[in-house]
C-alpha positions as CSV (number, residue, x, y, z in Angstrom):
1,M,14.1,-7.4,5.1
2,N,10.7,-8.2,6.8
3,T,10.6,-4.6,8.1
4,I,8.0,-2.0,7.4
5,S,9.4,-0.1,4.5
6,Y,6.5,1.7,2.8
7,F,3.3,3.4,3.8
8,E,0.0,4.1,2.0
9,I,-2.7,6.6,2.6
10,Q,-6.2,5.8,1.2
11,S,-8.3,8.7,0.0
12,S,-11.8,9.1,-1.3
13,E,-10.6,12.3,-3.0
14,P,-6.9,11.9,-3.9
15,K,-6.4,15.4,-5.3
16,R,-7.7,16.9,-2.0
17,E,-5.3,14.8,0.1
18,I,-2.4,15.4,-2.2
19,E,-2.8,19.2,-1.7
20,F,-3.1,18.6,2.1
21,Y,0.1,16.6,2.5
22,K,2.0,18.8,0.0
23,N,1.0,21.9,2.0
24,V,1.6,20.4,5.4
25,F,4.8,18.3,4.9
26,G,6.2,19.4,1.5
27,W,5.9,15.8,0.1
28,T,6.2,15.3,-3.6
29,F,3.6,13.2,-5.5
30,T,4.0,11.4,-8.8
31,E,1.1,9.5,-10.5
32,E,1.9,5.9,-11.2
33,K,0.0,4.8,-14.4
34,G,-1.0,1.3,-15.4
35,L,-2.0,0.0,-11.9
36,P,-5.4,-1.5,-11.1
37,I,-6.1,1.6,-8.9
38,E,-5.5,5.4,-9.0
39,Y,-2.1,5.6,-7.3
40,Y,0.5,8.4,-6.5
41,R,4.0,7.7,-5.2
42,I,5.0,9.9,-2.3
43,E,8.6,11.1,-1.8
44,T,9.4,12.3,1.7
45,N,12.6,13.1,3.6
46,G,12.4,9.6,5.1
47,M,10.3,6.5,4.3
48,N,8.5,6.8,1.0
49,G,5.0,5.8,0.4
50,A,1.9,6.3,-1.8
51,L,-1.6,7.8,-1.8
52,L,-4.3,5.8,-3.5
53,K,-8.0,6.0,-4.3
54,R,-9.9,4.3,-1.5
55,P,-11.2,1.0,-2.9
56,A,-14.1,0.8,-0.4
57,K,-16.3,3.2,1.6
58,T,-14.7,5.3,4.3
59,P,-15.5,3.8,7.7
60,P,-17.9,5.9,9.8
61,K,-16.4,8.0,12.6
62,E,-16.2,6.2,15.9
63,H,-16.2,2.8,14.2
64,G,-12.6,1.8,14.5
65,T,-9.4,3.1,13.1
66,N,-9.1,4.7,9.7
67,A,-5.4,4.7,9.2
68,F,-2.4,4.5,6.8
69,N,-1.6,1.1,5.5
70,C,1.9,-0.3,5.8
71,S,3.7,-2.7,3.4
72,I,6.5,-5.1,4.5
73,M,9.4,-5.7,2.1
74,V,10.1,-9.4,1.8
75,Y,12.7,-11.5,-0.1
76,D,10.1,-13.9,-1.7
77,F,6.5,-12.6,-2.3
78,N,5.1,-16.1,-3.2
79,K,6.7,-17.9,-0.2
80,T,5.5,-15.1,2.2
81,A,2.0,-15.2,0.7
82,E,1.9,-19.0,1.3
83,L,2.9,-18.4,4.9
84,I,0.2,-15.8,5.4
85,I,-2.5,-18.1,4.0
86,E,-1.2,-21.1,6.0
87,N,-1.5,-19.1,9.2
88,G,-5.0,-18.0,8.7
89,G,-4.6,-14.8,6.6
90,I,-6.6,-14.1,3.4
91,V,-5.8,-12.3,0.2
92,A,-7.3,-8.8,0.0
93,M,-5.8,-7.9,-3.4
94,E,-3.9,-10.3,-5.6
95,K,-0.2,-9.9,-6.4
96,F,0.3,-7.2,-9.1
97,P,3.4,-5.5,-10.7
98,I,4.4,-2.0,-10.1
99,K,6.4,-1.7,-13.3
100,N,10.1,-1.8,-13.0
101,R,9.9,-1.6,-9.1
102,C,8.3,-4.5,-7.3
103,W,5.5,-7.1,-6.9
104,Q,2.8,-5.9,-4.5
105,G,-0.2,-7.5,-2.8
106,Y,-2.5,-7.1,0.2
107,F,-3.7,-9.5,2.8
108,I,-6.0,-9.5,5.8
109,D,-4.9,-10.9,9.2
110,K,-7.2,-12.9,11.6
111,D,-8.5,-9.6,13.1
112,N,-9.4,-8.1,9.7
113,N,-6.3,-5.8,9.5
114,V,-5.1,-5.1,6.0
115,F,-1.4,-5.0,5.3
116,G,0.8,-5.2,2.2
117,I,3.9,-7.1,1.2
118,F,6.2,-6.4,-1.7
119,E,9.2,-8.0,-3.3
120,V,11.6,-5.6,-5.1
121,D,12.0,-6.6,-8.7
122,E,13.2,-4.1,-11.3
123,N,11.9,-6.5,-14.0
124,A,8.3,-6.5,-12.7
125,E,5.8,-5.9,-15.5
């Protein structure tokens, strides 16, 4: 646990990026319905991830990194979230269920870097 276990790619045009990554790497995409955002699970030959509709404007070129987001698998979402807040982090997106898979949420560190945490829970709804 407490290891990077999942990646996410943000996209202003998800269908375009799905085609790009399918064609380049042969990844498989499956739309995940019922989430607060447009979201597609990605299956690779290694670490799995997702592609999601970008929730904010794309940063302009030459204004910092525009990159994949990583999520860390934790034993206890709520306890880890408390530790993040106690240590100066803030909530970027409240905890939400990915049905029958996990609890997911996003935070911002002291340098404004976004990262996710998730707790596996097959009963998440």
